[in-house]
C-alpha positions in Angstrom: -40.2 -36.1 -3.5 -39.5 -32.8 -5.3 -39.1 -29.7 -3.1 -42.1 -27.4 -3.3 -41.5 -24.1 -5.2 -43.2 -20.9 -4.0 -44.0 -18.2 -6.6 -44.8 -14.5 -6.7 -46.0 -13.0 -10.0 -45.8 -9.5 -11.3 -48.2 -9.5 -14.3 -49.2 -6.9 -17.0 -52.9 -7.5 -16.5 -55.5 -9.8 -15.0 -55.6 -12.1 -18.0 -51.9 -12.6 -17.9 -52.0 -13.3 -14.2 -54.7 -15.9 -14.6 -52.8 -17.6 -17.4 -49.6 -17.9 -15.3 -51.7 -19.0 -12.2 -53.3 -21.7 -14.3 -50.0 -23.0 -15.5 -48.6 -23.1 -12.0 -51.6 -25.1 -10.9 -50.8 -27.9 -13.3 -47.6 -28.8 -11.4 -47.8 -30.2 -7.9 -44.4 -28.7 -7.1 -45.6 -25.1 -7.6 -47.4 -23.0 -5.1 -48.6 -19.4 -5.8 -48.1 -17.0 -2.9 -49.1 -13.7 -4.3 -49.5 -11.7 -7.5 -50.5 -8.4 -9.0 -49.7 -5.7 -11.5 -48.4 -3.1 -9.0 -44.6 -3.3 -9.0 -44.2 -1.6 -5.6 -46.8 -3.8 -3.9 -45.3 -7.0 -5.5 -41.8 -5.9 -4.3 -43.2 -5.6 -0.8 -44.7 -9.1 -1.1 -41.4 -10.6 -2.2 -39.6 -9.1 0.8 -42.3 -10.4 3.2 -42.8 -13.9 1.7 -39.3 -14.9 0.5 -40.5 -16.9 -2.5 -38.4 -19.5 -4.3 -39.1 -17.7 -7.6 -40.6 -14.6 -9.1 -42.3 -14.3 -12.5 -42.0 -10.8 -14.0 -44.0 -10.2 -17.2 -42.8 -7.7 -19.8 -44.7 -5.5 -22.2 -44.0 -2.5 -24.4 -45.5 -0.3 -21.8 -43.6 -1.6 -18.7 -40.4 -3.1 -20.1 -38.0 -0.5 -18.7 -39.6 -0.6 -15.2 -39.7 -4.4 -15.3 -36.1 -4.7 -16.3 -35.0 -2.4 -13.5 -37.0 -4.5 -11.1 -35.3 -7.7 -12.4 -31.9 -6.1 -12.0 -32.6 -4.9 -8.4 -34.1 -8.2 -7.3 -31.2 -10.2 -8.8 -28.8 -8.1 -6.7 -30.7 -7.9 -3.5 -32.0 -11.5 -3.5 -29.7 -13.6 -5.6 -31.1 -16.8 -4.1 -34.5 -16.1 -5.8 -34.9 -17.5 -9.3 -36.2 -14.8 -11.6 -38.3 -15.8 -14.6 -39.2 -13.1 -17.2 -42.2 -13.7 -19.4 -43.7 -11.8 -22.4 -45.9 -12.2 -25.5 -44.2 -11.7 -28.9 -41.0 -10.7 -27.3 -38.2 -9.6 -29.5 -34.8 -11.3 -29.2 -33.4 -8.0 -27.9 -35.9 -7.9 -25.1 -35.2 -11.5 -24.1 -31.5 -10.8 -24.1 -31.9 -7.6 -22.0 -34.0 -9.5 -19.4 -31.3 -12.2 -19.1 -28.6 -9.6 -18.8 -30.6 -7.9 -16.1 -30.6 -11.0 -14.0 -33.5 -13.3 -15.2 -32.5 -17.0 -15.1 -35.3 -18.1 -17.5 -37.6 -16.7 -20.1 -41.2 -17.9 -20.5 -43.1 -17.2 -23.7 -46.7 -16.3 -23.5 -49.2 -17.9 -24.1 -47.7 -20.7 -22.0 -47.1 -24.1 -23.5 -46.9 -27.1 -21.3 -43.6 -28.4 -22.5 -41.8 -25.1 -22.2 -43.4 -24.4 -18.8 -42.2 -27.8 -17.5 -38.6 -27.1 -18.8 -38.6 -23.7 -17.1 -40.0 -25.2 -13.9 -37.4 -28.0 -13.9 -34.6 -25.5 -14.3 -36.0 -23.4 -11.5 -36.3 -26.4 -9.2 -32.7 -27.3 -9.9 -31.5 -23.8 -9.2 -33.4 -23.6 -5.9 -32.2 -27.0 -4.8 -28.6 -25.8 -5.4 -29.2 -22.8 -3.3 -30.2 -24.9 -0.3 -27.5 -27.5 -0.7 -24.6 -25.1 -1.2 -25.1 -21.9 0.8 -22.7 -19.2 -0.1 -19.9 -18.6 2.3 -19.2 -15.3 3.9 -15.6 -14.4 4.4 -14.6 -12.2 7.4 -14.3 -8.5 6.6 -11.7 -6.3 8.4 -11.8 -2.5 7.9 -8.6 -0.6 8.7 -9.7 3.0 9.3 -8.7 6.4 10.6 -10.7 9.6 10.3 -7.4 11.5 10.1 -5.0 11.1 7.3 -1.3 10.4 7.8 -1.7 7.7 10.5 -0.5 4.9 8.2 -3.7 3.0 7.6 -2.7 1.8 4.1 0.5 0.4 5.5 -1.3 -1.4 8.3 -4.1 -2.7 6.0 -1.6 -4.1 3.5 0.4 -5.9 6.2 -2.6 -7.2 8.0 -3.8 -8.6 4.6 -0.4 -10.2 3.9 -0.3 -11.7 7.4 -3.5 -13.6 7.0 -2.6 -17.2 6.2 -5.6 -17.8 3.9 -7.1 -16.5 0.6 -7.4 -12.8 1.2 -8.7 -9.8 -0.8 -7.3 -6.3 -0.1 -9.8 -3.7 -1.3 -8.8 -0.1 -2.0 -11.8 2.1 -1.1 -9.9 5.4 -1.4 -11.7 5.8 -4.7 -10.3 9.2 -5.6 -6.6 8.6 -4.8 -6.0 5.0 -3.9 -2.3 3.9 -4.0 -2.3 0.3 -2.6 -0.7 -1.0 -5.8 2.5 0.8 -4.7 2.4 -1.1 -1.4 2.2 -4.5 -3.2 4.3 -3.7 -6.2 1.6 -4.5 -8.8 0.1 -2.8 -11.8 -3.7 -3.4 -11.9 -5.4 -3.5 -15.3 -8.9 -3.3 -13.8 -10.5 -1.8 -10.7 -13.5 -1.8 -8.5 -15.2 0.5 -11.1 -15.1 -2.3 -13.6 -16.5 -4.7 -11.1 -19.3 -2.3 -10.3 -20.1 -1.8 -13.9 -20.6 -5.5 -14.5 -21.9 -6.5 -11.1 -25.2 -8.0 -12.5 -23.4 -10.7 -14.5 -20.6 -11.3 -11.9 -19.4 -14.8 -11.5 -16.2 -16.3 -10.1 -14.4 -16.1 -13.5 -15.3 -12.5 -14.1 -14.4 -11.6 -10.5 -11.0 -13.2 -10.9 -10.3 -11.2 -14.1 -10.9 -7.9 -12.2 -8.6 -8.5 -9.3 -4.8 -8.3 -9.3 -2.9 -11.2 -7.7 0.1 -10.5 -5.5 0.6 -14.1 -4.3 -1.3 -17.3 -4.2 -3.1 -16.1 -1.0 -3.3 -12.3 -1.5 -5.1 -10.3 -4.2 -5.9 -6.6 -4.7 -9.2 -5.0 -5.9 -7.7 -1.6 -6.8 -9.3 1.8 -6.8 -10.0 3.4 -10.2 -7.0 4.9 -12.0 -9.0 7.9 -13.1 -10.7 9.9 -10.4 -13.7 10.5 -12.7 -14.5 6.8 -12.7 -15.3 7.0 -9.0 -18.1 9.5 -9.6 -20.5 6.8 -10.8 -19.8 4.4 -7.9 -22.7 4.6 -5.4 -22.8 3.2 -1.8 -25.1 0.4 -2.9 -22.7 -0.6 -5.6 -19.9 -0.9 -3.0 -22.2 -2.9 -0.7 -23.0 -5.4 -3.6 -19.3 -5.6 -4.7 -18.1 -6.4 -1.2 -20.8 -9.0 -0.6 -19.7 -10.7 -3.8 -16.0 -10.6 -2.9 -16.5 -12.1 0.5 -18.2 -15.1 -1.1 -14.9 -16.0 -2.8 -12.3 -15.2 -0.1 -11.8 -16.2 3.5 -10.8 -12.6 4.4 -11.5 -9.2 3.0 -9.4 -6.3 4.2 -10.7 -2.8 3.5 -8.7 0.4 3.3 -11.4 3.2 3.2 -11.1 6.9 2.9 -10.5 9.1 6.0 -14.0 10.4 6.0 -17.5 9.3 7.1 -18.9 9.6 3.6 -21.7 7.3 2.4 -19.3 4.8 0.7 -17.1 4.5 3.7 -20.1 3.9 5.9 -21.4 1.2 3.5 -18.0 -0.5 4.0 -17.9 -0.1 7.8 -21.4 -1.3 8.2 -20.4 -4.6 6.6 -17.1 -5.0 8.4 -16.9 -7.7 11.1 -13.9 -5.9 12.7 -12.8 -2.3 12.5 -9.1 -1.6 13.2 -9.0 2.1 14.3 -5.5 3.4 13.7 -4.1 6.4 15.4 -0.7 8.0 16.2 0.2 9.4 19.6 -0.3 13.1 18.8 -3.2 15.3 20.0 -5.0 15.7 16.6 -5.0 11.9 16.0 -6.2 11.1 19.5 -9.0 13.6 19.2 -9.9 12.3 15.8 -10.0 8.7 17.2 -12.3 9.9 20.0 -14.7 11.4 17.5 -14.6 8.2 15.4 -15.6 6.2 18.5 -18.4 8.5 19.2 -19.7 8.2 15.7 -19.4 4.4 15.9 -21.5 4.5 19.0 -24.2 6.6 17.3 -24.1 4.1 14.3 -24.8 1.3 16.7 -21.5 -0.5 16.3 -20.5 -2.7 19.2 -17.3 -1.7 20.9 -16.3 -5.4 20.5 -16.2 -4.7 16.8 -13.5 -2.0 17.2 -9.8 -2.6 18.0 -7.6 0.4 18.6 -4.1 0.2 17.2 -1.3 2.8 17.9 1.0 3.2 14.9 4.5 4.5 15.0 4.9 3.9 18.7 8.2 5.0 20.2 9.6 5.2 23.7 10.5 8.8 23.0 6.9 9.9 22.8 6.1 12.0 25.8 2.5 10.8 26.2 1.2 8.5 28.9 -0.6 5.5 27.2 -2.8 4.8 30.2 -4.2 8.3 30.1 -4.9 8.0 26.3 -6.9 4.8 27.1 -8.8 6.6 29.8 -9.5 9.5 27.4 -10.8 7.1 24.7 -12.5 4.9 27.2 -11.1 1.9 25.3 -8.1 -0.4 25.6 -5.4 -0.2 23.0 -5.2 -3.6 21.2 -1.8 -3.1 19.6 1.3 -1.0 19.3 3.2 -0.9 16.0 6.8 0.2 16.6 8.0 3.3 14.7 10.7 2.4 12.2 10.5 4.9 9.4 13.4 3.5 7.3 12.2 0.0 7.4 8.6 0.9 6.5 9.5 3.3 3.7 11.9 0.7 2.2 9.1 -2.0 2.2 6.8 0.5 0.4 9.4 1.5 -2.1 10.1 -2.1 -2.9 6.4 -2.9 -3.2 6.7 -5.7 -0.6 4.7 -5.9 2.6 7.0 -5.8 5.6 5.5 -8.9 7.2 6.8 -10.8 4.1 10.1 -9.0 3.5 11.1 -8.7 7.2 9.4 -11.6 9.0 11.4 -11.2 12.2 11.1 -7.4 12.6 9.3 -5.9 15.6 6.6 -4.4 13.3 5.9 -7.8 11.8 5.7 -9.5 15.2 3.2 -7.0 16.4 1.1 -7.0 13.3 0.9 -10.8 13.4 -0.1 -10.6 17.1 -2.9 -8.1 16.2 -4.1 -10.4 13.4 -4.1 -13.4 15.7 -6.2 -11.4 18.2 -8.7 -10.5 15.5 -9.2 -13.9 14.1 -9.1 -15.6 17.5 -5.9 -17.6 17.1 -2.7 -17.8 19.1 0.2 -15.9 17.6 3.4 -17.9 17.2 5.4 -15.2 18.8 3.9 -12.6 21.1 6.1 -9.6 21.5 5.9 -8.0 24.9 3.8 -4.9 24.9 5.7 -1.6 25.3 6.1 -0.5 28.8 3.3 1.9 29.7 4.6 5.1 31.0 3.4 6.4 34.3 2.9 10.1 34.7 5.4 10.3 37.5 8.1 8.5 35.4 8.2 11.5 33.1 8.2 13.9 36.1 11.0 12.3 38.1 13.2 10.4 35.6 13.8 13.2 33.2 15.5 16.5 33.4 13.4 19.5 34.2 12.8 20.4 30.6 11.6 16.9 29.7 9.5 16.8 32.8 7.8 20.0 31.9 7.2 18.9 28.3 5.5 15.7 29.6 3.4 17.6 32.1 2.3 20.0 29.4 1.3 17.1 27.1 -0.8 15.5 29.9 -2.5 18.8 30.6 -3.3 19.3 26.9 -4.8 15.8 26.7 -6.9 16.3 29.7 -8.5 19.4 28.1 -9.4 18.1 24.6 
């Protein structure tokens, strides 16, 4: 037995609505849920009723509005089959409706043979949606609200450490430089993907990304800063939704601000790696970020704090930092300036070029914790300094410096 198909109709008038309604009534598979000539009201009905298909009629008077509705619906509800319909439509109008996202075009007045063909195609599309639901890859955002903490380095190496098809996305739209970290030269960017998002398929998506290896690819930031001006938060949301349908993991490197595009990315992320260094400005910035996350309704389970450039020489008690942030630190990436800079200059992630380094071991441990797997090698966490160790095991100058740092931290 054929699966029932539910319809909502946006018509250009009562006569047109009656005609489409009569055509639907001739096929036992079709069921009309709602209809009307008010685009806003019909849009509300679509959201409430979740139909299998929507018929949108076009005329000289409403063509632009109808085409915008088709485009919006195809992006927001790709599982709905969109059928455009019109009387005496020009080839140009038919083509524009298909480019906007309509799957079928129905000529008015309705003929039984053409209507059956359209309905068969719609039924096939809807059956495919139910049989093969789209996958949703895990999204990890590596973020710091303060620049200079090494988020791009951490994001690149996390992406390289994931043993699965992974997309690294550069969301620093004005000044992204992730190609340098991977040693690649992208021909296209997220701006190209956004521009062609309506007709995006697997082949087109593949053409816009830059492969680094069989498992890691990059969706680069625009080369020209001006290209970023036309990218809106909803465009980023749509692009990321499409990317995660094709990759097991999506790693994001957003800007160091809480702008609308960054928030669109953080909202979608399953995990947020909050990166900081052990200096007062970075710690205070991390505290503010956590407060904003709380106001945004993000669960603290979604956030993992990672200390970058950790060194035994840093005169700052890690336990007091955790008490100040009210959150445990999930990872400590050792400071090794020369090794990190060399990997960047060579355009090769450190986890690939130096698989036995302390930085690699710790990043793999962080990745294993995020994805819920056991790391092959778990490096012992750095010894947490007690306040009194700085006071009694150093000379008087070192002790005073440590005490001053603790006092400063307690005041911020």
